[in-house]
N, C-alpha and C positions, 0 to 999 in steps of 0.2 A: 355805378350809381344805383341806389335803391330808393324807392319811395317809402317814406315812413310817416307815421302820424305822431305828432306831439300833442299830448294832452296836458295843458297847463293847470296848475292848482287854482290859479285866479287869472283874471285878465291883466297881463303884464304889458308894459310899455313895448309897443311893436317895434319901434326904432331900436331899442336896446336888444330885443330878441333877434331882429334881423342882423344886427351887428355881431352878436355872439355866434349866430349860425354861420355868417359869412367868414368869421375868423376861424371857425371849425371846418370850413370847406363845404358847408351845406348851403342850400338856398330854399326859400319859401316858394312853393308852387301854388298853394291854395290856402286861404285863411277864412275861417268861419266868422271872424270878427269877435269871437268869444274865446273859448278855451281850447279849440281844436285847430291845429295847423298842420298842413301837409308839407313835407319837405323832401327834397332830393338830397341824399347824402352819400358820399363815397363809402363803400363797405368798410374800408380801413379807417374811416373817420368817425364811425358811430360811437365808439367809446369816448372820443374827445367830446362829442356833443353831450353824452351822458354826464361827463365830469364838469363841463362848463355850465350845464343847466341841471343841477341835481334835483330841483323841485319839479321837474318835468318828466312825464312818462313818455318813453319812446316805444311806440308800438308798430308792428307790421300791418300792412293793409289787410292781411288775411286773419288778423286777430279780431275778436269780438270787442270792438271799441266801446260800445254802450255798456257792456258788462265790466270792462276794465275801468271805466270812468262813469259810475252811476249818477253822478251829480251834474249831468249836462242839462242845460235848459232846452226848451222846445226847439229853438232855432238851431242849436248845436246838434240835437238829435236828427233834425231834418238834413243838416249838412252831412252828417255821418251816413244817413240813408242814401243821399244823393251820391256820395263818394263810393259807397259799396256798389251802387248801380253802375256808375261810370267805370268802375274797375272790374266789373264782372266779365267773364269770358264771352257770354252771350252778347252783351252790349258792345264790347270791343269788336267782335266779329261782325255784328250788324252795322256798326259804324264804318268798318272797312269796306263792306259790300255796298253801302249806300252810294248812289250816284247823285251829285249835286243837281238840284232842280227836279228831282224825281218825286218828292212828296206832294200830296194834293195841295198843300198850302203854297208851296213854291211854284207849282204849275199855275195856280190861280193868280198869284202875285205877278208873274212874268207875262201872263196872257191878258191880264185885266186892262180895262180902258184907262186906268189911272197912269199908265206909262205914257209919257208925253214925248213925242218925237221932236227933236230939236228943230226940225223944219216947220213945225206947226206953230211955233211961237210968234 
């Protein structure tokens, strides 16, 4: 399976898109709600996706998505930026090394007086 980015020419019916992808052996993993959709697709099924959805660009995560699809709106550009960040090696490594409950926000949340002990009710 490979993660790929679909760039739609326009906002198409998501149910139809999901059905076409499922029939091709792919599945949606993330959706901008606009023209950018991230999918998991078996390597041997990528050509089927291209044929079933000829009006869609199928790009790799390593490609410059903004350059390949210059007509993205601001929300879609932010989605692409977030996608690039989440798939960067530095982020992936930091995420693996992070221990749940170790951030300052999590420590404050779990230590705060807002946590009610069931016996105090």
